[in-house]
Backbone atoms as SQL, in Angstrom:
CREATE TABLE atoms (id INTEGER PRIMARY KEY, chain TEXT, resi INTEGER, resn TEXT, atom TEXT, x REAL, y REAL, z REAL);
INSERT INTO atoms VALUES
  (1, 'A', 1, 'MET', 'N', 0.849, -1.167, 0.000),
  (2, 'A', 1, 'MET', 'CA', 0.000, 0.000, 0.000),
  (3, 'A', 1, 'MET', 'C', 0.902, 1.240, 0.000),
  (4, 'A', 2, 'PRO', 'N', 0.749, 2.130, -0.970),
  (5, 'A', 2, 'PRO', 'CA', 1.586, 3.335, -1.022),
  (6, 'A', 2, 'PRO', 'C', 1.247, 4.296, 0.116),
  (7, 'A', 3, 'LEU', 'N', 2.275, 5.044, 0.529),
  (8, 'A', 3, 'LEU', 'CA', 2.079, 6.042, 1.587),
  (9, 'A', 3, 'LEU', 'C', 1.322, 7.238, 1.038),
  (10, 'A', 4, 'ARG', 'N', 0.449, 7.781, 1.856),
  (11, 'A', 4, 'ARG', 'CA', -0.261, 9.000, 1.468),
  (12, 'A', 4, 'ARG', 'C', 0.728, 10.159, 1.425),
  (13, 'A', 5, 'PRO', 'N', 0.532, 11.106, 0.528),
  (14, 'A', 5, 'PRO', 'CA', 1.478, 12.219, 0.389),
  (15, 'A', 5, 'PRO', 'C', 1.717, 12.982, 1.694),
  (16, 'A', 6, 'ALA', 'N', 0.676, 13.218, 2.480),
  (17, 'A', 6, 'ALA', 'CA', 0.851, 13.970, 3.735),
  (18, 'A', 6, 'ALA', 'C', 1.741, 13.178, 4.701),
  (19, 'A', 7, 'PHE', 'N', 1.561, 11.864, 4.743),
  (20, 'A', 7, 'PHE', 'CA', 2.365, 11.029, 5.623),
  (21, 'A', 7, 'PHE', 'C', 3.823, 11.027, 5.170),
  (22, 'A', 8, 'ARG', 'N', 4.057, 11.013, 3.845),
  (23, 'A', 8, 'ARG', 'CA', 5.424, 11.072, 3.310),
  (24, 'A', 8, 'ARG', 'C', 6.127, 12.348, 3.763),
  (25, 'A', 9, 'VAL', 'N', 5.424, 13.457, 3.700),
  (26, 'A', 9, 'VAL', 'CA', 6.002, 14.743, 4.100),
  (27, 'A', 9, 'VAL', 'C', 6.376, 14.707, 5.584),
  (28, 'A', 10, 'ILE', 'N', 5.486, 14.187, 6.409),
  (29, 'A', 10, 'ILE', 'CA', 5.758, 14.106, 7.848),
  (30, 'A', 10, 'ILE', 'C', 6.941, 13.183, 8.115),
  (31, 'A', 11, 'LEU', 'N', 6.972, 12.045, 7.437),
  (32, 'A', 11, 'LEU', 'CA', 8.059, 11.093, 7.614),
  (33, 'A', 11, 'LEU', 'C', 9.393, 11.709, 7.198),
  (34, 'A', 12, 'LEU', 'N', 9.426, 12.348, 6.037),
  (35, 'A', 12, 'LEU', 'CA', 10.662, 12.975, 5.567),
  (36, 'A', 12, 'LEU', 'C', 11.096, 14.119, 6.480),
  (37, 'A', 13, 'ALA', 'N', 10.151, 14.893, 6.972),
  (38, 'A', 13, 'ALA', 'CA', 10.492, 15.991, 7.890),
  (39, 'A', 13, 'ALA', 'C', 11.073, 15.440, 9.183),
  (40, 'A', 14, 'GLY', 'N', 10.488, 14.360, 9.680),
  (41, 'A', 14, 'GLY', 'CA', 11.009, 13.745, 10.896),
  (42, 'A', 14, 'GLY', 'C', 12.424, 13.224, 10.709),
  (43, 'A', 15, 'LEU', 'N', 12.680, 12.580, 9.584),
  (44, 'A', 15, 'LEU', 'CA', 14.032, 12.087, 9.302),
  (45, 'A', 15, 'LEU', 'C', 15.020, 13.237, 9.161),
  (46, 'A', 16, 'ALA', 'N', 14.601, 14.303, 8.510),
  (47, 'A', 16, 'ALA', 'CA', 15.485, 15.452, 8.334),
  (48, 'A', 16, 'ALA', 'C', 15.846, 16.078, 9.676),
  (49, 'A', 17, 'CYS', 'N', 14.917, 16.068, 10.610),
  (50, 'A', 17, 'CYS', 'CA', 15.184, 16.653, 11.925),
  (51, 'A', 17, 'CYS', 'C', 16.104, 15.782, 12.774),
  (52, 'A', 18, 'THR', 'N', 16.041, 14.472, 12.604),
  (53, 'A', 18, 'THR', 'CA', 16.861, 13.595, 13.446),
  (54, 'A', 18, 'THR', 'C', 18.241, 13.354, 12.863),
  (55, 'A', 19, 'TRP', 'N', 18.437, 13.588, 11.598),
  (56, 'A', 19, 'TRP', 'CA', 19.750, 13.364, 10.975),
  (57, 'A', 19, 'TRP', 'C', 20.866, 14.139, 11.669),
  (58, 'A', 20, 'PRO', 'N', 20.713, 15.449, 11.913),
  (59, 'A', 20, 'PRO', 'CA', 21.782, 16.180, 12.608),
  (60, 'A', 20, 'PRO', 'C', 22.050, 15.634, 14.013),
  (61, 'A', 21, 'LEU', 'N', 21.022, 15.133, 14.693),
  (62, 'A', 21, 'LEU', 'CA', 21.227, 14.582, 16.029),
  (63, 'A', 21, 'LEU', 'C', 22.105, 13.348, 15.969),
  (64, 'A', 22, 'ALA', 'N', 21.914, 12.504, 14.987),
  (65, 'A', 22, 'ALA', 'CA', 22.750, 11.308, 14.842),
  (66, 'A', 22, 'ALA', 'C', 24.193, 11.707, 14.542),
  (67, 'A', 23, 'ALA', 'N', 24.378, 12.697, 13.690),
  (68, 'A', 23, 'ALA', 'CA', 25.730, 13.161, 13.387),
  (69, 'A', 23, 'ALA', 'C', 26.381, 13.756, 14.630),
  (70, 'A', 24, 'HIS', 'N', 25.612, 14.531, 15.401),
  (71, 'A', 24, 'HIS', 'CA', 26.131, 15.137, 16.631),
  (72, 'A', 24, 'HIS', 'C', 26.538, 14.062, 17.638),
  (73, 'A', 25, 'ALA', 'N', 25.725, 13.019, 17.754),
  (74, 'A', 25, 'ALA', 'CA', 26.053, 11.923, 18.672),
  (75, 'A', 25, 'ALA', 'C', 27.356, 11.260, 18.249),
  (76, 'A', 26, 'GLY', 'N', 27.566, 11.098, 16.944),
  (77, 'A', 26, 'GLY', 'CA', 28.826, 10.539, 16.453),
  (78, 'A', 26, 'GLY', 'C', 29.996, 11.444, 16.763),
  (79, 'A', 27, 'ASP', 'N', 29.792, 12.758, 16.647),
  (80, 'A', 27, 'ASP', 'CA', 30.848, 13.719, 16.974),
  (81, 'A', 27, 'ASP', 'C', 31.219, 13.626, 18.455),
  (82, 'A', 28, 'GLU', 'N', 30.207, 13.532, 19.319),
  (83, 'A', 28, 'GLU', 'CA', 30.467, 13.434, 20.762),
  (84, 'A', 28, 'GLU', 'C', 31.203, 12.144, 21.099),
  (85, 'A', 29, 'LYS', 'N', 30.847, 11.059, 20.419),
  (86, 'A', 29, 'LYS', 'CA', 31.521, 9.781, 20.661),
  (87, 'A', 29, 'LYS', 'C', 32.984, 9.867, 20.239),
  (88, 'A', 30, 'ALA', 'N', 33.241, 10.470, 19.078),
  (89, 'A', 30, 'ALA', 'CA', 34.626, 10.637, 18.619),
  (90, 'A', 30, 'ALA', 'C', 35.391, 11.546, 19.576),
  (91, 'A', 31, 'SER', 'N', 34.737, 12.620, 20.022),
  (92, 'A', 31, 'SER', 'CA', 35.358, 13.542, 20.967),
  (93, 'A', 31, 'SER', 'C', 35.681, 12.830, 22.282),
  (94, 'A', 32, 'ALA', 'N', 34.745, 12.009, 22.771),
  (95, 'A', 32, 'ALA', 'CA', 34.980, 11.255, 24.004),
  (96, 'A', 32, 'ALA', 'C', 36.142, 10.282, 23.821),
  (97, 'A', 33, 'GLY', 'N', 36.272, 9.717, 22.636),
  (98, 'A', 33, 'GLY', 'CA', 37.404, 8.830, 22.357),
  (99, 'A', 33, 'GLY', 'C', 38.735, 9.565, 22.420),
  (100, 'A', 34, 'ARG', 'N', 38.758, 10.781, 21.868),
  (101, 'A', 34, 'ARG', 'CA', 39.984, 11.592, 21.970),
  (102, 'A', 34, 'ARG', 'C', 40.253, 11.954, 23.428),
  (103, 'A', 35, 'GLY', 'N', 39.179, 12.255, 24.182),
  (104, 'A', 35, 'GLY', 'CA', 39.328, 12.562, 25.604),
  (105, 'A', 35, 'GLY', 'C', 39.876, 11.377, 26.373),
  (106, 'A', 36, 'ALA', 'N', 39.411, 10.165, 26.031),
  (107, 'A', 36, 'ALA', 'CA', 39.903, 8.959, 26.702),
  (108, 'A', 36, 'ALA', 'C', 41.398, 8.795, 26.475),
  (109, 'A', 37, 'LYS', 'N', 41.845, 9.025, 25.252),
  (110, 'A', 37, 'LYS', 'CA', 43.285, 8.921, 24.963),
  (111, 'A', 37, 'LYS', 'C', 44.061, 9.968, 25.750),
  (112, 'A', 38, 'MET', 'N', 43.513, 11.184, 25.791),
  (113, 'A', 38, 'MET', 'CA', 44.187, 12.272, 26.502),
  (114, 'A', 38, 'MET', 'C', 44.339, 11.938, 27.989),
  (115, 'A', 39, 'VAL', 'N', 43.290, 11.445, 28.633),
  (116, 'A', 39, 'VAL', 'CA', 43.403, 11.173, 30.072),
  (117, 'A', 39, 'VAL', 'C', 44.328, 9.983, 30.330),
  (118, 'A', 40, 'LYS', 'N', 44.356, 9.035, 29.409),
  (119, 'A', 40, 'LYS', 'CA', 45.306, 7.927, 29.569),
  (120, 'A', 40, 'LYS', 'C', 46.732, 8.446, 29.493),
  (121, 'A', 41, 'ASP', 'N', 46.976, 9.395, 28.583),
  (122, 'A', 41, 'ASP', 'CA', 48.326, 9.950, 28.424),
  (123, 'A', 41, 'ASP', 'C', 48.703, 10.907, 29.547),
  (124, 'A', 42, 'MET', 'N', 47.744, 11.727, 30.015),
  (125, 'A', 42, 'MET', 'CA', 48.068, 12.817, 30.942),
  (126, 'A', 42, 'MET', 'C', 47.705, 12.544, 32.400),
  (127, 'A', 43, 'CYS', 'N', 46.707, 11.698, 32.641),
  (128, 'A', 43, 'CYS', 'CA', 46.145, 11.605, 33.988),
  (129, 'A', 43, 'CYS', 'C', 46.290, 10.234, 34.644),
  (130, 'A', 44, 'ALA', 'N', 46.442, 9.192, 33.831),
  (131, 'A', 44, 'ALA', 'CA', 46.392, 7.824, 34.343),
  (132, 'A', 44, 'ALA', 'C', 47.558, 7.477, 35.258),
  (133, 'A', 45, 'ARG', 'N', 48.602, 8.270, 35.241),
  (134, 'A', 45, 'ARG', 'CA', 49.724, 7.999, 36.141),
  (135, 'A', 45, 'ARG', 'C', 49.272, 8.086, 37.600),
  (136, 'A', 46, 'CYS', 'N', 48.296, 8.946, 37.881),
  (137, 'A', 46, 'CYS', 'CA', 47.818, 9.135, 39.250),
  (138, 'A', 46, 'CYS', 'C', 46.350, 8.759, 39.431),
  (139, 'A', 47, 'HIS', 'N', 45.511, 9.078, 38.450),
  (140, 'A', 47, 'HIS', 'CA', 44.060, 8.899, 38.562),
  (141, 'A', 47, 'HIS', 'C', 43.609, 7.615, 37.880),
  (142, 'A', 48, 'ALA', 'N', 42.614, 6.954, 38.468),
  (143, 'A', 48, 'ALA', 'CA', 41.895, 5.909, 37.746),
  (144, 'A', 48, 'ALA', 'C', 41.072, 6.637, 36.688),
  (145, 'A', 49, 'VAL', 'N', 41.183, 6.220, 35.445),
  (146, 'A', 49, 'VAL', 'CA', 40.532, 6.967, 34.369),
  (147, 'A', 49, 'VAL', 'C', 39.371, 6.214, 33.730),
  (148, 'A', 50, 'GLY', 'N', 39.085, 5.014, 34.196),
  (149, 'A', 50, 'GLY', 'CA', 38.000, 4.226, 33.623),
  (150, 'A', 50, 'GLY', 'C', 36.823, 4.082, 34.565),
  (151, 'A', 51, 'LEU', 'N', 35.978, 3.132, 34.241),
  (152, 'A', 51, 'LEU', 'CA', 34.767, 2.904, 35.029),
  (153, 'A', 51, 'LEU', 'C', 35.023, 2.119, 36.308),
  (154, 'A', 52, 'ASP', 'N', 36.220, 1.563, 36.448),
  (155, 'A', 52, 'ASP', 'CA', 36.541, 0.828, 37.667),
  (156, 'A', 52, 'ASP', 'C', 38.024, 1.003, 37.980),
  (157, 'A', 53, 'GLY', 'N', 38.434, 0.419, 39.063),
  (158, 'A', 53, 'GLY', 'CA', 39.828, 0.519, 39.474),
  (159, 'A', 53, 'GLY', 'C', 40.057, 1.683, 40.424),
  (160, 'A', 54, 'GLU', 'N', 41.162, 1.593, 41.123),
  (161, 'A', 54, 'GLU', 'CA', 41.542, 2.626, 42.089),
  (162, 'A', 54, 'GLU', 'C', 42.651, 3.490, 41.513),
  (163, 'A', 55, 'SER', 'N', 42.713, 4.725, 41.945),
  (164, 'A', 55, 'SER', 'CA', 43.799, 5.617, 41.548),
  (165, 'A', 55, 'SER', 'C', 45.097, 5.142, 42.185),
  (166, 'A', 56, 'THR', 'N', 46.194, 5.300, 41.458),
  (167, 'A', 56, 'THR', 'CA', 47.485, 4.891, 42.004),
  (168, 'A', 56, 'THR', 'C', 48.004, 5.892, 43.033),
  (169, 'A', 57, 'HIS', 'N', 47.548, 7.127, 42.959),
  (170, 'A', 57, 'HIS', 'CA', 47.929, 8.165, 43.926),
  (171, 'A', 57, 'HIS', 'C', 46.790, 8.271, 44.934),
  (172, 'A', 58, 'LYS', 'N', 47.080, 8.117, 46.192),
  (173, 'A', 58, 'LYS', 'CA', 46.010, 8.066, 47.203),
  (174, 'A', 58, 'LYS', 'C', 45.173, 9.339, 47.282),
  (175, 'A', 59, 'GLU', 'N', 45.727, 10.482, 46.877),
  (176, 'A', 59, 'GLU', 'CA', 44.965, 11.737, 46.940),
  (177, 'A', 59, 'GLU', 'C', 44.331, 12.128, 45.612),
  (178, 'A', 60, 'ALA', 'N', 44.484, 11.298, 44.585),
  (179, 'A', 60, 'ALA', 'CA', 43.935, 11.594, 43.258),
  (180, 'A', 60, 'ALA', 'C', 42.635, 10.814, 43.079),
  (181, 'A', 61, 'PRO', 'N', 41.501, 11.504, 43.069),
  (182, 'A', 61, 'PRO', 'CA', 40.228, 10.777, 42.930),
  (183, 'A', 61, 'PRO', 'C', 40.093, 10.168, 41.535),
  (184, 'A', 62, 'PRO', 'N', 39.413, 9.047, 41.426),
  (185, 'A', 62, 'PRO', 'CA', 39.101, 8.514, 40.099),
  (186, 'A', 62, 'PRO', 'C', 38.295, 9.548, 39.305),
  (187, 'A', 63, 'LEU', 'N', 38.565, 9.650, 38.016),
  (188, 'A', 63, 'LEU', 'CA', 37.844, 10.627, 37.193),
  (189, 'A', 63, 'LEU', 'C', 36.342, 10.356, 37.209),
  (190, 'A', 64, 'ARG', 'N', 35.933, 9.092, 37.313),
  (191, 'A', 64, 'ARG', 'CA', 34.493, 8.788, 37.349),
  (192, 'A', 64, 'ARG', 'C', 33.845, 9.409, 38.580),
  (193, 'A', 65, 'ASP', 'N', 34.598, 9.488, 39.699),
  (194, 'A', 65, 'ASP', 'CA', 34.047, 10.120, 40.900),
  (195, 'A', 65, 'ASP', 'C', 33.872, 11.618, 40.686),
  (196, 'A', 66, 'ILE', 'N', 34.829, 12.235, 40.033),
  (197, 'A', 66, 'ILE', 'CA', 34.721, 13.670, 39.731),
  (198, 'A', 66, 'ILE', 'C', 33.521, 13.906, 38.817),
  (199, 'A', 67, 'ALA', 'N', 33.376, 13.047, 37.799),
  (200, 'A', 67, 'ALA', 'CA', 32.271, 13.192, 36.841),
  (201, 'A', 67, 'ALA', 'C', 30.914, 13.022, 37.509),
  (202, 'A', 68, 'ASN', 'N', 30.862, 12.234, 38.574),
  (203, 'A', 68, 'ASN', 'CA', 29.593, 12.018, 39.270),
  (204, 'A', 68, 'ASN', 'C', 29.371, 13.000, 40.410),
  (205, 'A', 69, 'ARG', 'N', 30.420, 13.597, 40.896),
  (206, 'A', 69, 'ARG', 'CA', 30.323, 14.508, 42.039),
  (207, 'A', 69, 'ARG', 'C', 30.002, 15.940, 41.606),
  (208, 'A', 70, 'TYR', 'N', 30.476, 16.334, 40.428),
  (209, 'A', 70, 'TYR', 'CA', 30.321, 17.719, 39.966),
  (210, 'A', 70, 'TYR', 'C', 29.604, 17.737, 38.628),
  (211, 'A', 71, 'PRO', 'N', 28.877, 18.826, 38.343),
  (212, 'A', 71, 'PRO', 'CA', 28.315, 18.971, 36.996),
  (213, 'A', 71, 'PRO', 'C', 29.474, 19.076, 35.999),
  (214, 'A', 72, 'VAL', 'N', 29.526, 18.171, 35.050),
  (215, 'A', 72, 'VAL', 'CA', 30.659, 18.105, 34.130),
  (216, 'A', 72, 'VAL', 'C', 30.853, 19.418, 33.387),
  (217, 'A', 73, 'ASP', 'N', 29.764, 20.047, 32.940),
  (218, 'A', 73, 'ASP', 'CA', 29.904, 21.313, 32.209),
  (219, 'A', 73, 'ASP', 'C', 30.517, 22.401, 33.075),
  (220, 'A', 74, 'GLY', 'N', 30.320, 22.323, 34.384),
  (221, 'A', 74, 'GLY', 'CA', 30.897, 23.311, 35.290),
  (222, 'A', 74, 'GLY', 'C', 32.408, 23.201, 35.426),
  (223, 'A', 75, 'LEU', 'N', 32.984, 22.109, 34.931),
  (224, 'A', 75, 'LEU', 'CA', 34.432, 21.926, 35.023),
  (225, 'A', 75, 'LEU', 'C', 35.183, 22.606, 33.882),
  (226, 'A', 76, 'ALA', 'N', 34.468, 23.046, 32.858),
  (227, 'A', 76, 'ALA', 'CA', 35.108, 23.633, 31.681),
  (228, 'A', 76, 'ALA', 'C', 35.992, 24.816, 32.042),
  (229, 'A', 77, 'GLU', 'N', 35.498, 25.702, 32.874),
  (230, 'A', 77, 'GLU', 'CA', 36.272, 26.889, 33.241),
  (231, 'A', 77, 'GLU', 'C', 37.552, 26.510, 33.986),
  (232, 'A', 78, 'ALA', 'N', 37.448, 25.549, 34.884),
  (233, 'A', 78, 'ALA', 'CA', 38.636, 25.116, 35.618),
  (234, 'A', 78, 'ALA', 'C', 39.684, 24.544, 34.674),
  (235, 'A', 79, 'PHE', 'N', 39.245, 23.768, 33.684),
  (236, 'A', 79, 'PHE', 'CA', 40.198, 23.210, 32.726),
  (237, 'A', 79, 'PHE', 'C', 40.790, 24.299, 31.836),
  (238, 'A', 80, 'ALA', 'N', 40.008, 25.323, 31.526),
  (239, 'A', 80, 'ALA', 'CA', 40.508, 26.410, 30.680),
  (240, 'A', 80, 'ALA', 'C', 41.533, 27.264, 31.418),
  (241, 'A', 81, 'GLU', 'N', 41.293, 27.507, 32.698),
  (242, 'A', 81, 'GLU', 'CA', 42.193, 28.363, 33.472),
  (243, 'A', 81, 'GLU', 'C', 43.400, 27.608, 34.001),
  (244, 'A', 82, 'GLY', 'N', 43.292, 26.314, 34.067),
  (245, 'A', 82, 'GLY', 'CA', 44.382, 25.499, 34.578),
  (246, 'A', 82, 'GLY', 'C', 44.022, 24.959, 35.944),
  (247, 'A', 83, 'ILE', 'N', 44.128, 23.675, 36.091),
  (248, 'A', 83, 'ILE', 'CA', 43.823, 23.032, 37.370),
  (249, 'A', 83, 'ILE', 'C', 45.017, 23.241, 38.292),
  (250, 'A', 84, 'VAL', 'N', 44.788, 23.916, 39.382),
  (251, 'A', 84, 'VAL', 'CA', 45.864, 24.156, 40.347),
  (252, 'A', 84, 'VAL', 'C', 45.508, 23.587, 41.713),
  (253, 'A', 85, 'VAL', 'N', 44.406, 22.876, 41.789),
  (254, 'A', 85, 'VAL', 'CA', 44.019, 22.211, 43.027),
  (255, 'A', 85, 'VAL', 'C', 44.143, 20.718, 42.791),
  (256, 'A', 86, 'GLY', 'N', 43.797, 19.972, 43.760),
  (257, 'A', 86, 'GLY', 'CA', 43.931, 18.536, 43.632),
  (258, 'A', 86, 'GLY', 'C', 44.971, 18.082, 44.626),
  (259, 'A', 87, 'HIS', 'N', 45.643, 17.009, 44.296),
  (260, 'A', 87, 'HIS', 'CA', 46.689, 16.566, 45.201),
  (261, 'A', 87, 'HIS', 'C', 47.892, 17.502, 45.070),
  (262, 'A', 88, 'PRO', 'N', 48.687, 17.655, 46.123),
  (263, 'A', 88, 'PRO', 'CA', 49.751, 18.674, 46.150),
  (264, 'A', 88, 'PRO', 'C', 50.767, 18.556, 45.025),
  (265, 'A', 89, 'ASP', 'N', 51.027, 17.358, 44.537),
  (266, 'A', 89, 'ASP', 'CA', 52.025, 17.218, 43.476),
  (267, 'A', 89, 'ASP', 'C', 51.396, 17.098, 42.083),
  (268, 'A', 90, 'MET', 'N', 50.131, 17.503, 41.971),
  (269, 'A', 90, 'MET', 'CA', 49.479, 17.494, 40.660),
  (270, 'A', 90, 'MET', 'C', 50.071, 18.603, 39.806),
  (271, 'A', 91, 'PRO', 'N', 50.476, 18.270, 38.578),
  (272, 'A', 91, 'PRO', 'CA', 51.041, 19.316, 37.714),
  (273, 'A', 91, 'PRO', 'C', 49.975, 20.317, 37.280),
  (274, 'A', 92, 'GLU', 'N', 50.377, 21.547, 37.089),
  (275, 'A', 92, 'GLU', 'CA', 49.456, 22.564, 36.571),
  (276, 'A', 92, 'GLU', 'C', 49.427, 22.432, 35.055),
  (277, 'A', 93, 'PHE', 'N', 48.257, 22.534, 34.493),
  (278, 'A', 93, 'PHE', 'CA', 48.142, 22.478, 33.044),
  (279, 'A', 93, 'PHE', 'C', 46.963, 23.310, 32.586),
  (280, 'A', 94, 'LYS', 'N', 47.017, 23.722, 31.326),
  (281, 'A', 94, 'LYS', 'CA', 45.914, 24.434, 30.687),
  (282, 'A', 94, 'LYS', 'C', 45.595, 23.691, 29.405),
  (283, 'A', 95, 'LEU', 'N', 44.325, 23.629, 29.075),
  (284, 'A', 95, 'LEU', 'CA', 43.889, 22.901, 27.897),
  (285, 'A', 95, 'LEU', 'C', 43.271, 23.841, 26.877),
  (286, 'A', 96, 'SER', 'N', 43.403, 23.489, 25.607),
  (287, 'A', 96, 'SER', 'CA', 42.762, 24.245, 24.535),
  (288, 'A', 96, 'SER', 'C', 41.255, 23.997, 24.583),
  (289, 'A', 97, 'PRO', 'N', 40.468, 24.853, 23.964),
  (290, 'A', 97, 'PRO', 'CA', 39.016, 24.626, 23.937),
  (291, 'A', 97, 'PRO', 'C', 38.633, 23.262, 23.349),
  (292, 'A', 98, 'ASP', 'N', 39.319, 22.822, 22.288),
  (293, 'A', 98, 'ASP', 'CA', 39.009, 21.516, 21.703),
  (294, 'A', 98, 'ASP', 'C', 39.346, 20.387, 22.670),
  (295, 'A', 99, 'ALA', 'N', 40.485, 20.496, 23.355),
  (296, 'A', 99, 'ALA', 'CA', 40.876, 19.468, 24.324),
  (297, 'A', 99, 'ALA', 'C', 39.899, 19.443, 25.501),
  (298, 'A', 100, 'ILE', 'N', 39.424, 20.601, 25.916),
  (299, 'A', 100, 'ILE', 'CA', 38.438, 20.665, 27.002),
  (300, 'A', 100, 'ILE', 'C', 37.154, 19.968, 26.579),
  (301, 'A', 101, 'ALA', 'N', 36.700, 20.223, 25.356),
  (302, 'A', 101, 'ALA', 'CA', 35.481, 19.569, 24.860),
  (303, 'A', 101, 'ALA', 'C', 35.661, 18.050, 24.847),
  (304, 'A', 102, 'ASP', 'N', 36.828, 17.579, 24.406),
  (305, 'A', 102, 'ASP', 'CA', 37.090, 16.141, 24.385),
  (306, 'A', 102, 'ASP', 'C', 37.090, 15.568, 25.800),
  (307, 'A', 103, 'LEU', 'N', 37.740, 16.255, 26.713),
  (308, 'A', 103, 'LEU', 'CA', 37.795, 15.793, 28.102),
  (309, 'A', 103, 'LEU', 'C', 36.405, 15.764, 28.734),
  (310, 'A', 104, 'LEU', 'N', 35.625, 16.812, 28.519),
  (311, 'A', 104, 'LEU', 'CA', 34.272, 16.859, 29.089),
  (312, 'A', 104, 'LEU', 'C', 33.383, 15.769, 28.495),
  (313, 'A', 105, 'ASN', 'N', 33.507, 15.519, 27.194),
  (314, 'A', 105, 'ASN', 'CA', 32.711, 14.448, 26.592),
  (315, 'A', 105, 'ASN', 'C', 33.122, 13.089, 27.158),
  (316, 'A', 106, 'TYR', 'N', 34.410, 12.890, 27.406),
  (317, 'A', 106, 'TYR', 'CA', 34.835, 11.639, 28.024),
  (318, 'A', 106, 'TYR', 'C', 34.284, 11.533, 29.448),
  (319, 'A', 107, 'MET', 'N', 34.372, 12.615, 30.206),
  (320, 'A', 107, 'MET', 'CA', 33.866, 12.585, 31.585),
  (321, 'A', 107, 'MET', 'C', 32.349, 12.370, 31.599),
  (322, 'A', 108, 'ARG', 'N', 31.623, 12.955, 30.642),
  (323, 'A', 108, 'ARG', 'CA', 30.186, 12.703, 30.535),
  (324, 'A', 108, 'ARG', 'C', 29.930, 11.222, 30.299),
  (325, 'A', 109, 'SER', 'N', 30.761, 10.608, 29.460),
  (326, 'A', 109, 'SER', 'CA', 30.567, 9.176, 29.194),
  (327, 'A', 109, 'SER', 'C', 30.798, 8.353, 30.458),
  (328, 'A', 110, 'LEU', 'N', 31.728, 8.767, 31.303),
  (329, 'A', 110, 'LEU', 'CA', 31.941, 8.071, 32.572),
  (330, 'A', 110, 'LEU', 'C', 30.720, 8.235, 33.468),
  (331, 'A', 111, 'SER', 'N', 30.190, 9.430, 33.517),
  (332, 'A', 111, 'SER', 'CA', 29.036, 9.721, 34.371),
  (333, 'A', 111, 'SER', 'C', 27.810, 8.956, 33.873),
  (334, 'A', 112, 'LEU', 'N', 27.555, 8.966, 32.573),
  (335, 'A', 112, 'LEU', 'CA', 26.398, 8.264, 32.023),
  (336, 'A', 112, 'LEU', 'C', 26.542, 6.754, 32.197),
  (337, 'A', 113, 'SER', 'N', 27.752, 6.250, 32.020),
  (338, 'A', 113, 'SER', 'CA', 27.977, 4.812, 32.154),
  (339, 'A', 113, 'SER', 'C', 27.735, 4.344, 33.573),
  (340, 'A', 114, 'SER', 'N', 28.166, 5.132, 34.539),
  (341, 'A', 114, 'SER', 'CA', 27.987, 4.724, 35.937),
  (342, 'A', 114, 'SER', 'C', 26.519, 4.789, 36.343),
  (343, 'A', 115, 'GLN', 'N', 25.731, 5.630, 35.692),
  (344, 'A', 115, 'GLN', 'CA', 24.310, 5.722, 36.017),
  (345, 'A', 115, 'GLN', 'C', 23.545, 4.514, 35.500),
  (346, 'A', 116, 'THR', 'N', 24.060, 3.856, 34.466),
  (347, 'A', 116, 'THR', 'CA', 23.368, 2.706, 33.895),
  (348, 'A', 116, 'THR', 'C', 23.800, 1.395, 34.538),
  (349, 'A', 117, 'GLN', 'N', 24.786, 1.431, 35.394),
  (350, 'A', 117, 'GLN', 'CA', 25.259, 0.195, 36.028),
  (351, 'A', 117, 'GLN', 'C', 24.528, -0.074, 37.301);
């Protein structure tokens, strides 16, 4: 049975509206993947960076705990200005806007993953 013209228009409009959302979700996933690599390279020496495990530095909280304790978007400014708190021997660093977006998307993935477990 062929689709009625009005239904075709509604169906096509619905698909057109959801297409950008699917692309955006793919962008966030890729960004979170870059963030995961970054935290493994920069943070894993002291912090647990995955969904389980303990931090190797007793004063360095697991990143999943930070992601669940604080609103992830609220951390953007701290990452932009440079993290100078934390454990006493934590290095100071500043991140580019793209690196901050990748880190926040990775931390969001940790927070969302822990909510589903």
